[in-house]
PDB file with one MODEL, atoms N, CA, C and O in Angstrom:
MODEL        1
ATOM      1  N   MET A   1       9.529  14.943 -16.170  1.00  0.00           N
ATOM      2  CA  MET A   1       9.055  14.452 -17.129  1.00  0.00           C
ATOM      3  C   MET A   1       8.313  14.825 -17.514  1.00  0.00           C
ATOM      4  O   MET A   1       8.338  14.977 -18.736  1.00  0.00           O
ATOM      5  N   VAL A   2       7.101  15.245 -16.741  1.00  0.00           N
ATOM      6  CA  VAL A   2       5.596  15.653 -16.924  1.00  0.00           C
ATOM      7  C   VAL A   2       5.643  16.964 -18.160  1.00  0.00           C
ATOM      8  O   VAL A   2       5.102  17.240 -19.231  1.00  0.00           O
ATOM      9  N   ALA A   3       6.679  17.532 -17.205  1.00  0.00           N
ATOM     10  CA  ALA A   3       7.154  19.197 -17.750  1.00  0.00           C
ATOM     11  C   ALA A   3       7.640  18.813 -19.078  1.00  0.00           C
ATOM     12  O   ALA A   3       7.330  19.432 -20.096  1.00  0.00           O
ATOM     13  N   GLU A   4       8.244  18.001 -19.063  1.00  0.00           N
ATOM     14  CA  GLU A   4       8.743  18.024 -20.756  1.00  0.00           C
ATOM     15  C   GLU A   4       7.662  17.162 -21.889  1.00  0.00           C
ATOM     16  O   GLU A   4       7.658  17.257 -23.117  1.00  0.00           O
ATOM     17  N   ARG A   5       6.755  16.290 -20.987  1.00  0.00           N
ATOM     18  CA  ARG A   5       5.483  15.907 -22.034  1.00  0.00           C
ATOM     19  C   ARG A   5       4.511  17.663 -21.889  1.00  0.00           C
ATOM     20  O   ARG A   5       4.349  18.533 -22.745  1.00  0.00           O
ATOM     21  N   GLN A   6       4.309  17.632 -21.253  1.00  0.00           N
ATOM     22  CA  GLN A   6       3.938  19.483 -21.611  1.00  0.00           C
ATOM     23  C   GLN A   6       4.514  20.174 -22.527  1.00  0.00           C
ATOM     24  O   GLN A   6       3.707  20.670 -23.314  1.00  0.00           O
ATOM     25  N   GLY A   7       5.866  20.460 -22.787  1.00  0.00           N
ATOM     26  CA  GLY A   7       6.588  21.292 -23.245  1.00  0.00           C
ATOM     27  C   GLY A   7       6.638  20.285 -24.965  1.00  0.00           C
ATOM     28  O   GLY A   7       6.748  20.958 -25.990  1.00  0.00           O
ATOM     29  N   GLN A   8       6.565  19.016 -25.060  1.00  0.00           N
ATOM     30  CA  GLN A   8       6.740  18.689 -26.541  1.00  0.00           C
ATOM     31  C   GLN A   8       5.221  19.110 -27.187  1.00  0.00           C
ATOM     32  O   GLN A   8       5.187  19.558 -28.333  1.00  0.00           O
ATOM     33  N   THR A   9       4.217  18.979 -26.559  1.00  0.00           N
ATOM     34  CA  THR A   9       3.229  19.551 -26.600  1.00  0.00           C
ATOM     35  C   THR A   9       2.165  20.255 -27.143  1.00  0.00           C
ATOM     36  O   THR A   9       1.134  20.074 -27.791  1.00  0.00           O
ATOM     37  N   ALA A  10       3.044  21.427 -26.447  1.00  0.00           N
ATOM     38  CA  ALA A  10       3.641  23.283 -26.848  1.00  0.00           C
ATOM     39  C   ALA A  10       3.768  23.003 -27.819  1.00  0.00           C
ATOM     40  O   ALA A  10       3.053  22.989 -28.821  1.00  0.00           O
ATOM     41  N   ALA A  11       5.360  22.577 -27.446  1.00  0.00           N
ATOM     42  CA  ALA A  11       5.900  23.066 -29.324  1.00  0.00           C
ATOM     43  C   ALA A  11       5.136  22.662 -30.213  1.00  0.00           C
ATOM     44  O   ALA A  11       5.059  23.472 -31.136  1.00  0.00           O
ATOM     45  N   ARG A  12       4.497  21.709 -30.353  1.00  0.00           N
ATOM     46  CA  ARG A  12       3.611  21.005 -31.245  1.00  0.00           C
ATOM     47  C   ARG A  12       3.190  21.914 -31.799  1.00  0.00           C
ATOM     48  O   ARG A  12       3.340  22.322 -32.950  1.00  0.00           O
ATOM     49  N   ASN A  13       2.232  22.517 -30.360  1.00  0.00           N
ATOM     50  CA  ASN A  13       1.166  23.192 -31.016  1.00  0.00           C
ATOM     51  C   ASN A  13       1.577  24.475 -31.640  1.00  0.00           C
ATOM     52  O   ASN A  13       0.810  25.183 -32.293  1.00  0.00           O
ATOM     53  N   MET A  14       2.698  24.713 -31.432  1.00  0.00           N
ATOM     54  CA  MET A  14       2.970  26.168 -31.831  1.00  0.00           C
ATOM     55  C   MET A  14       3.527  25.218 -33.383  1.00  0.00           C
ATOM     56  O   MET A  14       4.744  25.310 -33.222  1.00  0.00           O
ATOM     57  N   LEU A  15       3.409  24.691 -34.249  1.00  0.00           N
ATOM     58  CA  LEU A  15       3.710  24.579 -35.299  1.00  0.00           C
ATOM     59  C   LEU A  15       2.438  24.133 -35.906  1.00  0.00           C
ATOM     60  O   LEU A  15       2.174  23.595 -36.982  1.00  0.00           O
ATOM     61  N   GLY A  16       1.923  24.410 -35.175  1.00  0.00           N
ATOM     62  CA  GLY A  16       0.184  24.297 -35.317  1.00  0.00           C
ATOM     63  C   GLY A  16      -0.653  23.410 -35.873  1.00  0.00           C
ATOM     64  O   GLY A  16      -1.450  23.419 -36.812  1.00  0.00           O
ATOM     65  N   TYR A  17      -0.001  22.057 -34.457  1.00  0.00           N
ATOM     66  CA  TYR A  17      -0.814  20.610 -35.023  1.00  0.00           C
ATOM     67  C   TYR A  17      -2.122  20.066 -33.777  1.00  0.00           C
ATOM     68  O   TYR A  17      -2.496  18.934 -33.471  1.00  0.00           O
ATOM     69  N   ARG A  18      -2.506  21.283 -33.339  1.00  0.00           N
ATOM     70  CA  ARG A  18      -3.754  22.018 -32.044  1.00  0.00           C
ATOM     71  C   ARG A  18      -3.592  20.523 -31.618  1.00  0.00           C
ATOM     72  O   ARG A  18      -4.473  19.909 -32.221  1.00  0.00           O
ATOM     73  N   GLU A  19      -2.911  19.719 -30.901  1.00  0.00           N
ATOM     74  CA  GLU A  19      -3.062  18.345 -30.095  1.00  0.00           C
ATOM     75  C   GLU A  19      -3.382  18.830 -28.443  1.00  0.00           C
ATOM     76  O   GLU A  19      -2.985  19.835 -27.853  1.00  0.00           O
ATOM     77  N   LYS A  20      -4.003  18.028 -28.097  1.00  0.00           N
ATOM     78  CA  LYS A  20      -4.251  18.377 -26.351  1.00  0.00           C
ATOM     79  C   LYS A  20      -3.741  17.828 -25.936  1.00  0.00           C
ATOM     80  O   LYS A  20      -3.542  16.927 -26.751  1.00  0.00           O
ATOM     81  N   TYR A  21      -3.235  17.610 -25.059  1.00  0.00           N
ATOM     82  CA  TYR A  21      -2.174  16.671 -23.476  1.00  0.00           C
ATOM     83  C   TYR A  21      -3.293  16.030 -22.722  1.00  0.00           C
ATOM     84  O   TYR A  21      -4.115  16.246 -21.831  1.00  0.00           O
ATOM     85  N   THR A  22      -2.951  15.282 -23.416  1.00  0.00           N
ATOM     86  CA  THR A  22      -3.672  13.718 -22.146  1.00  0.00           C
ATOM     87  C   THR A  22      -2.492  12.730 -21.207  1.00  0.00           C
ATOM     88  O   THR A  22      -2.854  11.729 -20.589  1.00  0.00           O
ATOM     89  N   ALA A  23      -1.082  13.205 -21.235  1.00  0.00           N
ATOM     90  CA  ALA A  23      -1.062  12.406 -20.640  1.00  0.00           C
ATOM     91  C   ALA A  23      -1.503  12.203 -19.499  1.00  0.00           C
ATOM     92  O   ALA A  23      -2.378  12.977 -19.112  1.00  0.00           O
ATOM     93  N   VAL A  24      -1.104  11.228 -18.686  1.00  0.00           N
ATOM     94  CA  VAL A  24      -1.976  11.220 -16.696  1.00  0.00           C
ATOM     95  C   VAL A  24      -0.079  11.833 -16.225  1.00  0.00           C
ATOM     96  O   VAL A  24       1.057  11.628 -16.652  1.00  0.00           O
ATOM     97  N   PRO A  25      -0.684  12.575 -15.213  1.00  0.00           N
ATOM     98  CA  PRO A  25       0.133  13.495 -14.461  1.00  0.00           C
ATOM     99  C   PRO A  25       0.762  12.161 -14.118  1.00  0.00           C
ATOM    100  O   PRO A  25       0.460  11.031 -14.500  1.00  0.00           O
ATOM    101  N   PHE A  26       1.986  12.701 -13.066  1.00  0.00           N
ATOM    102  CA  PHE A  26       2.377  11.529 -11.893  1.00  0.00           C
ATOM    103  C   PHE A  26       3.233  12.659 -11.132  1.00  0.00           C
ATOM    104  O   PHE A  26       3.471  13.840 -11.386  1.00  0.00           O
ATOM    105  N   PHE A  27       3.669  11.595  -9.861  1.00  0.00           N
ATOM    106  CA  PHE A  27       4.584  12.960  -9.389  1.00  0.00           C
ATOM    107  C   PHE A  27       4.960  11.739  -7.911  1.00  0.00           C
ATOM    108  O   PHE A  27       4.268  11.547  -6.911  1.00  0.00           O
ATOM    109  N   TRP A  28       6.009  11.235  -8.213  1.00  0.00           N
ATOM    110  CA  TRP A  28       6.666  10.232  -7.447  1.00  0.00           C
ATOM    111  C   TRP A  28       8.179  10.801  -6.757  1.00  0.00           C
ATOM    112  O   TRP A  28       9.205  10.777  -7.437  1.00  0.00           O
ATOM    113  N   SER A  29       8.172  11.340  -5.244  1.00  0.00           N
ATOM    114  CA  SER A  29       9.328  10.828  -3.640  1.00  0.00           C
ATOM    115  C   SER A  29       9.681  10.393  -3.096  1.00  0.00           C
ATOM    116  O   SER A  29       9.182   9.357  -2.655  1.00  0.00           O
ATOM    117  N   ARG A  30      10.881  10.898  -2.702  1.00  0.00           N
ATOM    118  CA  ARG A  30      10.818  10.029  -1.840  1.00  0.00           C
ATOM    119  C   ARG A  30      11.960  10.796  -0.714  1.00  0.00           C
ATOM    120  O   ARG A  30      12.987  11.464  -0.839  1.00  0.00           O
ATOM    121  N   HIS A  31      11.207  10.324   0.326  1.00  0.00           N
ATOM    122  CA  HIS A  31      11.300  10.542   1.650  1.00  0.00           C
ATOM    123  C   HIS A  31      12.429   9.398   2.873  1.00  0.00           C
ATOM    124  O   HIS A  31      12.116   8.335   3.409  1.00  0.00           O
ATOM    125  N   TYR A  32      13.557  10.072   2.944  1.00  0.00           N
ATOM    126  CA  TYR A  32      14.194   9.032   3.617  1.00  0.00           C
ATOM    127  C   TYR A  32      14.374   7.571   3.058  1.00  0.00           C
ATOM    128  O   TYR A  32      15.118   7.362   2.099  1.00  0.00           O
ATOM    129  N   ASP A  33      13.612   6.480   3.737  1.00  0.00           N
ATOM    130  CA  ASP A  33      13.296   5.308   2.667  1.00  0.00           C
ATOM    131  C   ASP A  33      11.955   5.325   2.608  1.00  0.00           C
ATOM    132  O   ASP A  33      11.346   4.329   2.999  1.00  0.00           O
ATOM    133  N   ILE A  34      11.304   6.375   2.147  1.00  0.00           N
ATOM    134  CA  ILE A  34       9.298   5.786   1.977  1.00  0.00           C
ATOM    135  C   ILE A  34       9.870   6.258   0.349  1.00  0.00           C
ATOM    136  O   ILE A  34      10.918   6.837   0.061  1.00  0.00           O
ATOM    137  N   ARG A  35       8.971   5.867  -0.388  1.00  0.00           N
ATOM    138  CA  ARG A  35       9.018   6.002  -1.783  1.00  0.00           C
ATOM    139  C   ARG A  35       7.769   6.585  -1.773  1.00  0.00           C
ATOM    140  O   ARG A  35       7.065   5.648  -1.396  1.00  0.00           O
ATOM    141  N   ILE A  36       6.713   7.953  -2.021  1.00  0.00           N
ATOM    142  CA  ILE A  36       5.560   8.162  -2.434  1.00  0.00           C
ATOM    143  C   ILE A  36       5.600   8.171  -3.554  1.00  0.00           C
ATOM    144  O   ILE A  36       6.567   8.360  -4.291  1.00  0.00           O
ATOM    145  N   ASN A  37       4.293   7.918  -3.849  1.00  0.00           N
ATOM    146  CA  ASN A  37       4.187   8.062  -5.521  1.00  0.00           C
ATOM    147  C   ASN A  37       2.596   8.399  -5.719  1.00  0.00           C
ATOM    148  O   ASN A  37       1.715   7.886  -5.030  1.00  0.00           O
ATOM    149  N   TYR A  38       2.369   9.344  -6.770  1.00  0.00           N
ATOM    150  CA  TYR A  38       0.650   9.269  -7.031  1.00  0.00           C
ATOM    151  C   TYR A  38       0.874   8.912  -8.248  1.00  0.00           C
ATOM    152  O   TYR A  38       2.032   8.580  -8.504  1.00  0.00           O
ATOM    153  N   VAL A  39      -0.276   8.865  -9.494  1.00  0.00           N
ATOM    154  CA  VAL A  39       0.336   9.220 -10.723  1.00  0.00           C
ATOM    155  C   VAL A  39      -2.127   9.764 -10.982  1.00  0.00           C
ATOM    156  O   VAL A  39      -3.126   9.264 -10.464  1.00  0.00           O
ATOM    157  N   GLY A  40      -2.012  10.462 -11.596  1.00  0.00           N
ATOM    158  CA  GLY A  40      -3.781  10.427 -12.562  1.00  0.00           C
ATOM    159  C   GLY A  40      -3.905  12.351 -11.427  1.00  0.00           C
ATOM    160  O   GLY A  40      -2.883  12.932 -11.063  1.00  0.00           O
ATOM    161  N   HIS A  41      -4.953  12.746 -11.214  1.00  0.00           N
ATOM    162  CA  HIS A  41      -5.763  14.041 -10.717  1.00  0.00           C
ATOM    163  C   HIS A  41      -7.107  13.339  -9.998  1.00  0.00           C
ATOM    164  O   HIS A  41      -7.976  12.601 -10.463  1.00  0.00           O
ATOM    165  N   ALA A  42      -6.900  13.876  -8.707  1.00  0.00           N
ATOM    166  CA  ALA A  42      -8.341  13.787  -8.165  1.00  0.00           C
ATOM    167  C   ALA A  42      -9.233  14.695  -7.303  1.00  0.00           C
ATOM    168  O   ALA A  42      -9.863  14.741  -6.247  1.00  0.00           O
ATOM    169  N   GLY A  43      -8.811  15.570  -8.686  1.00  0.00           N
ATOM    170  CA  GLY A  43      -9.886  16.541  -7.775  1.00  0.00           C
ATOM    171  C   GLY A  43     -10.315  16.839  -6.520  1.00  0.00           C
ATOM    172  O   GLY A  43     -10.014  17.340  -5.437  1.00  0.00           O
ATOM    173  N   LYS A  44     -11.965  15.783  -7.782  1.00  0.00           N
ATOM    174  CA  LYS A  44     -13.274  15.302  -6.126  1.00  0.00           C
ATOM    175  C   LYS A  44     -13.130  13.864  -6.423  1.00  0.00           C
ATOM    176  O   LYS A  44     -12.466  13.525  -7.403  1.00  0.00           O
ATOM    177  N   TRP A  45     -13.789  12.844  -5.533  1.00  0.00           N
ATOM    178  CA  TRP A  45     -13.595  11.886  -5.643  1.00  0.00           C
ATOM    179  C   TRP A  45     -14.776  11.250  -4.826  1.00  0.00           C
ATOM    180  O   TRP A  45     -14.994  11.830  -3.763  1.00  0.00           O
ATOM    181  N   ASP A  46     -15.891   9.764  -5.214  1.00  0.00           N
ATOM    182  CA  ASP A  46     -16.841   9.788  -4.391  1.00  0.00           C
ATOM    183  C   ASP A  46     -16.360   8.176  -4.199  1.00  0.00           C
ATOM    184  O   ASP A  46     -16.470   7.561  -5.260  1.00  0.00           O
ATOM    185  N   GLU A  47     -16.159   7.854  -3.755  1.00  0.00           N
ATOM    186  CA  GLU A  47     -15.199   6.795  -3.260  1.00  0.00           C
ATOM    187  C   GLU A  47     -13.525   6.394  -3.106  1.00  0.00           C
ATOM    188  O   GLU A  47     -12.957   6.367  -4.198  1.00  0.00           O
ATOM    189  N   LEU A  48     -12.849   6.150  -2.192  1.00  0.00           N
ATOM    190  CA  LEU A  48     -11.652   5.692  -1.946  1.00  0.00           C
ATOM    191  C   LEU A  48     -11.290   4.397  -1.315  1.00  0.00           C
ATOM    192  O   LEU A  48     -11.879   3.950  -0.330  1.00  0.00           O
ATOM    193  N   GLU A  49     -10.061   3.667  -2.063  1.00  0.00           N
ATOM    194  CA  GLU A  49     -10.088   2.329  -2.101  1.00  0.00           C
ATOM    195  C   GLU A  49      -9.129   1.847  -1.731  1.00  0.00           C
ATOM    196  O   GLU A  49      -8.129   1.713  -2.435  1.00  0.00           O
ATOM    197  N   ILE A  50      -9.262   1.347  -0.109  1.00  0.00           N
ATOM    198  CA  ILE A  50      -7.527   1.401   0.786  1.00  0.00           C
ATOM    199  C   ILE A  50      -7.007   0.095  -0.111  1.00  0.00           C
ATOM    200  O   ILE A  50      -7.849  -0.758  -0.389  1.00  0.00           O
ATOM    201  N   ASP A  51      -5.631  -0.074  -0.569  1.00  0.00           N
ATOM    202  CA  ASP A  51      -5.442  -1.600  -0.097  1.00  0.00           C
ATOM    203  C   ASP A  51      -4.326  -1.933  -0.175  1.00  0.00           C
ATOM    204  O   ASP A  51      -3.547  -1.935  -1.128  1.00  0.00           O
ATOM    205  N   GLY A  52      -4.131  -2.484   1.741  1.00  0.00           N
ATOM    206  CA  GLY A  52      -2.480  -2.100   1.820  1.00  0.00           C
ATOM    207  C   GLY A  52      -2.035  -0.400   2.261  1.00  0.00           C
ATOM    208  O   GLY A  52      -2.637   0.295   3.080  1.00  0.00           O
ATOM    209  N   CYS A  53      -0.560   0.080   1.285  1.00  0.00           N
ATOM    210  CA  CYS A  53      -0.601   0.699   0.692  1.00  0.00           C
ATOM    211  C   CYS A  53      -0.455   1.784   0.028  1.00  0.00           C
ATOM    212  O   CYS A  53       0.367   2.701   0.051  1.00  0.00           O
ATOM    213  N   LEU A  54      -1.636   1.477  -0.735  1.00  0.00           N
ATOM    214  CA  LEU A  54      -2.640   1.500  -2.300  1.00  0.00           C
ATOM    215  C   LEU A  54      -3.873   2.976  -1.568  1.00  0.00           C
ATOM    216  O   LEU A  54      -4.690   3.249  -0.688  1.00  0.00           O
ATOM    217  N   LEU A  55      -3.636   3.145  -1.964  1.00  0.00           N
ATOM    218  CA  LEU A  55      -5.032   4.650  -2.546  1.00  0.00           C
ATOM    219  C   LEU A  55      -5.862   4.692  -3.526  1.00  0.00           C
ATOM    220  O   LEU A  55      -5.188   5.154  -4.447  1.00  0.00           O
ATOM    221  N   ARG A  56      -6.894   4.501  -3.906  1.00  0.00           N
ATOM    222  CA  ARG A  56      -7.188   4.939  -5.200  1.00  0.00           C
ATOM    223  C   ARG A  56      -8.444   5.342  -5.139  1.00  0.00           C
ATOM    224  O   ARG A  56      -9.331   4.747  -4.527  1.00  0.00           O
ATOM    225  N   PHE A  57      -8.617   6.684  -5.964  1.00  0.00           N
ATOM    226  CA  PHE A  57      -9.395   7.552  -6.059  1.00  0.00           C
ATOM    227  C   PHE A  57     -10.306   7.358  -7.075  1.00  0.00           C
ATOM    228  O   PHE A  57      -9.902   7.516  -8.226  1.00  0.00           O
ATOM    229  N   LYS A  58     -11.743   6.970  -6.836  1.00  0.00           N
ATOM    230  CA  LYS A  58     -12.622   6.487  -7.857  1.00  0.00           C
ATOM    231  C   LYS A  58     -13.282   8.437  -8.089  1.00  0.00           C
ATOM    232  O   LYS A  58     -12.906   9.552  -7.727  1.00  0.00           O
ATOM    233  N   ARG A  59     -14.494   7.808  -8.950  1.00  0.00           N
ATOM    234  CA  ARG A  59     -15.769   8.940  -8.966  1.00  0.00           C
ATOM    235  C   ARG A  59     -16.734   7.677  -9.781  1.00  0.00           C
ATOM    236  O   ARG A  59     -16.580   6.909 -10.730  1.00  0.00           O
ATOM    237  N   GLY A  60     -17.337   7.860  -9.209  1.00  0.00           N
ATOM    238  CA  GLY A  60     -18.400   6.848 -10.508  1.00  0.00           C
ATOM    239  C   GLY A  60     -18.051   5.703 -10.847  1.00  0.00           C
ATOM    240  O   GLY A  60     -18.503   5.519 -11.977  1.00  0.00           O
ATOM    241  N   GLY A  61     -17.370   4.621 -10.421  1.00  0.00           N
ATOM    242  CA  GLY A  61     -16.427   3.674 -10.435  1.00  0.00           C
ATOM    243  C   GLY A  61     -15.176   4.107 -10.905  1.00  0.00           C
ATOM    244  O   GLY A  61     -14.181   3.680 -10.319  1.00  0.00           O
ATOM    245  N   ARG A  62     -15.038   4.882 -11.859  1.00  0.00           N
ATOM    246  CA  ARG A  62     -13.686   5.297 -12.473  1.00  0.00           C
ATOM    247  C   ARG A  62     -12.563   5.522 -11.456  1.00  0.00           C
ATOM    248  O   ARG A  62     -12.566   6.236 -10.453  1.00  0.00           O
ATOM    249  N   THR A  63     -11.575   4.715 -11.973  1.00  0.00           N
ATOM    250  CA  THR A  63     -10.097   5.626 -10.585  1.00  0.00           C
ATOM    251  C   THR A  63      -9.550   6.620 -11.628  1.00  0.00           C
ATOM    252  O   THR A  63      -9.248   6.514 -12.816  1.00  0.00           O
ATOM    253  N   LEU A  64      -9.533   8.043 -10.361  1.00  0.00           N
ATOM    254  CA  LEU A  64      -8.770   8.873 -11.060  1.00  0.00           C
ATOM    255  C   LEU A  64      -7.496   8.822 -10.819  1.00  0.00           C
ATOM    256  O   LEU A  64      -6.626   9.041 -11.661  1.00  0.00           O
ATOM    257  N   ALA A  65      -7.303   8.522  -9.625  1.00  0.00           N
ATOM    258  CA  ALA A  65      -5.977   8.364  -8.874  1.00  0.00           C
ATOM    259  C   ALA A  65      -5.491   7.720  -7.918  1.00  0.00           C
ATOM    260  O   ALA A  65      -6.341   7.362  -7.103  1.00  0.00           O
ATOM    261  N   VAL A  66      -3.898   7.272  -7.571  1.00  0.00           N
ATOM    262  CA  VAL A  66      -4.215   6.184  -7.121  1.00  0.00           C
ATOM    263  C   VAL A  66      -2.805   6.695  -6.764  1.00  0.00           C
ATOM    264  O   VAL A  66      -1.865   6.886  -7.536  1.00  0.00           O
ATOM    265  N   ALA A  67      -2.875   6.929  -5.018  1.00  0.00           N
ATOM    266  CA  ALA A  67      -1.656   6.908  -4.322  1.00  0.00           C
ATOM    267  C   ALA A  67      -1.141   5.394  -3.678  1.00  0.00           C
ATOM    268  O   ALA A  67      -1.745   4.422  -3.225  1.00  0.00           O
ATOM    269  N   SER A  68       0.439   5.767  -3.908  1.00  0.00           N
ATOM    270  CA  SER A  68       0.677   4.862  -2.888  1.00  0.00           C
ATOM    271  C   SER A  68       2.113   5.588  -1.799  1.00  0.00           C
ATOM    272  O   SER A  68       2.557   6.727  -1.651  1.00  0.00           O
ATOM    273  N   MET A  69       2.585   3.755  -1.014  1.00  0.00           N
ATOM    274  CA  MET A  69       4.320   4.434  -0.756  1.00  0.00           C
ATOM    275  C   MET A  69       4.820   2.802  -1.278  1.00  0.00           C
ATOM    276  O   MET A  69       4.351   1.682  -1.078  1.00  0.00           O
ATOM    277  N   SER A  70       5.922   3.283  -1.982  1.00  0.00           N
ATOM    278  CA  SER A  70       6.702   2.094  -2.318  1.00  0.00           C
ATOM    279  C   SER A  70       5.844   0.975  -3.106  1.00  0.00           C
ATOM    280  O   SER A  70       6.097  -0.213  -2.902  1.00  0.00           O
ATOM    281  N   ARG A  71       5.055   1.273  -3.807  1.00  0.00           N
ATOM    282  CA  ARG A  71       4.159  -0.101  -5.031  1.00  0.00           C
ATOM    283  C   ARG A  71       4.288   0.562  -6.652  1.00  0.00           C
ATOM    284  O   ARG A  71       3.358   0.828  -7.414  1.00  0.00           O
ATOM    285  N   ASP A  72       6.064   0.756  -6.930  1.00  0.00           N
ATOM    286  CA  ASP A  72       5.914   1.524  -8.178  1.00  0.00           C
ATOM    287  C   ASP A  72       5.281   1.141  -9.285  1.00  0.00           C
ATOM    288  O   ASP A  72       4.884   1.957 -10.117  1.00  0.00           O
ATOM    289  N   ILE A  73       5.050  -0.777  -9.456  1.00  0.00           N
ATOM    290  CA  ILE A  73       4.848  -1.291 -10.402  1.00  0.00           C
ATOM    291  C   ILE A  73       3.142  -1.097 -10.049  1.00  0.00           C
ATOM    292  O   ILE A  73       2.385  -1.075 -11.019  1.00  0.00           O
ATOM    293  N   LYS A  74       2.506  -0.945  -8.535  1.00  0.00           N
ATOM    294  CA  LYS A  74       0.965  -0.782  -9.210  1.00  0.00           C
ATOM    295  C   LYS A  74       0.936   0.218 -10.021  1.00  0.00           C
ATOM    296  O   LYS A  74       0.591   0.134 -11.199  1.00  0.00           O
ATOM    297  N   ASN A  75       1.390   1.505  -9.303  1.00  0.00           N
ATOM    298  CA  ASN A  75       1.534   2.917 -10.039  1.00  0.00           C
ATOM    299  C   ASN A  75       1.061   2.752 -11.210  1.00  0.00           C
ATOM    300  O   ASN A  75      -0.074   2.908 -11.660  1.00  0.00           O
ATOM    301  N   LEU A  76       3.028   2.080 -12.150  1.00  0.00           N
ATOM    302  CA  LEU A  76       2.775   1.837 -13.386  1.00  0.00           C
ATOM    303  C   LEU A  76       1.902   1.578 -14.415  1.00  0.00           C
ATOM    304  O   LEU A  76       1.754   1.792 -15.618  1.00  0.00           O
ATOM    305  N   GLN A  77       1.192   0.841 -13.142  1.00  0.00           N
ATOM    306  CA  GLN A  77      -0.279  -0.336 -14.109  1.00  0.00           C
ATOM    307  C   GLN A  77      -1.721   0.294 -14.111  1.00  0.00           C
ATOM    308  O   GLN A  77      -2.770   0.166 -14.742  1.00  0.00           O
ATOM    309  N   ALA A  78      -1.241   1.009 -13.120  1.00  0.00           N
ATOM    310  CA  ALA A  78      -2.565   2.030 -12.910  1.00  0.00           C
ATOM    311  C   ALA A  78      -2.407   3.052 -13.690  1.00  0.00           C
ATOM    312  O   ALA A  78      -3.445   3.649 -13.973  1.00  0.00           O
ATOM    313  N   GLU A  79      -0.678   3.752 -14.473  1.00  0.00           N
ATOM    314  CA  GLU A  79      -0.772   4.850 -15.357  1.00  0.00           C
ATOM    315  C   GLU A  79      -0.756   4.383 -17.012  1.00  0.00           C
ATOM    316  O   GLU A  79      -0.873   5.119 -17.991  1.00  0.00           O
ATOM    317  N   VAL A  80      -0.600   3.151 -16.978  1.00  0.00           N
ATOM    318  CA  VAL A  80      -0.959   2.755 -17.964  1.00  0.00           C
ATOM    319  C   VAL A  80      -2.972   2.202 -18.873  1.00  0.00           C
ATOM    320  O   VAL A  80      -3.508   1.998 -19.962  1.00  0.00           O
ATOM    321  N   MET A  81      -3.238   2.229 -17.471  1.00  0.00           N
ATOM    322  CA  MET A  81      -5.114   1.893 -17.747  1.00  0.00           C
ATOM    323  C   MET A  81      -5.672   3.194 -17.707  1.00  0.00           C
ATOM    324  O   MET A  81      -6.728   3.539 -18.238  1.00  0.00           O
ATOM    325  N   MET A  82      -4.469   4.278 -16.676  1.00  0.00           N
ATOM    326  CA  MET A  82      -5.581   5.869 -17.065  1.00  0.00           C
ATOM    327  C   MET A  82      -5.077   6.097 -18.658  1.00  0.00           C
ATOM    328  O   MET A  82      -5.815   6.807 -19.342  1.00  0.00           O
ATOM    329  N   GLU A  83      -4.207   5.697 -19.114  1.00  0.00           N
ATOM    330  CA  GLU A  83      -3.737   6.122 -20.184  1.00  0.00           C
ATOM    331  C   GLU A  83      -5.222   5.604 -21.735  1.00  0.00           C
ATOM    332  O   GLU A  83      -6.002   6.236 -22.448  1.00  0.00           O
ATOM    333  N   ALA A  84      -4.893   4.317 -21.547  1.00  0.00           N
ATOM    334  CA  ALA A  84      -6.528   3.845 -22.311  1.00  0.00           C
ATOM    335  C   ALA A  84      -7.783   4.185 -21.916  1.00  0.00           C
ATOM    336  O   ALA A  84      -8.641   4.552 -22.718  1.00  0.00           O
ATOM    337  N   ASP A  85      -7.945   4.101 -20.836  1.00  0.00           N
ATOM    338  CA  ASP A  85      -8.781   4.749 -20.283  1.00  0.00           C
ATOM    339  C   ASP A  85      -9.506   5.712 -21.110  1.00  0.00           C
ATOM    340  O   ASP A  85     -10.581   5.622 -21.702  1.00  0.00           O
ATOM    341  N   ALA A  86      -8.003   7.372 -20.921  1.00  0.00           N
ATOM    342  CA  ALA A  86      -8.858   8.359 -21.659  1.00  0.00           C
ATOM    343  C   ALA A  86      -8.536   8.276 -23.486  1.00  0.00           C
ATOM    344  O   ALA A  86      -9.005   9.061 -24.310  1.00  0.00           O
ATOM    345  N   ALA A  87      -7.817   7.358 -23.717  1.00  0.00           N
ATOM    346  CA  ALA A  87      -7.682   7.630 -25.885  1.00  0.00           C
ATOM    347  C   ALA A  87      -9.273   6.090 -25.802  1.00  0.00           C
ATOM    348  O   ALA A  87      -9.595   5.788 -26.951  1.00  0.00           O
ATOM    349  N   ALA A  88      -9.903   5.471 -24.959  1.00  0.00           N
ATOM    350  CA  ALA A  88     -10.995   5.344 -25.689  1.00  0.00           C
ATOM    351  C   ALA A  88     -12.349   6.061 -25.613  1.00  0.00           C
ATOM    352  O   ALA A  88     -13.242   5.779 -26.411  1.00  0.00           O
TER     353      ALA A  88
ENDMDL
END
């Protein structure tokens, strides 16, 4: 899905639209009965908030990425929040 979104932006830019790719990256994987989800990107962070099987990587109080085990809804909510933050 991420590659598809990047391709759509690239195609529009080839047509001269000059759009910036702003979609929040994500990675969901399944290992036997465990789902591992990661949304956003945190190359560097100054705070790691741990809430059970959910990790929030923050910098300057802003959530950069969320990683979890089997918390699909929480990851989707984080993605929506990050998209809204990027649009502001």
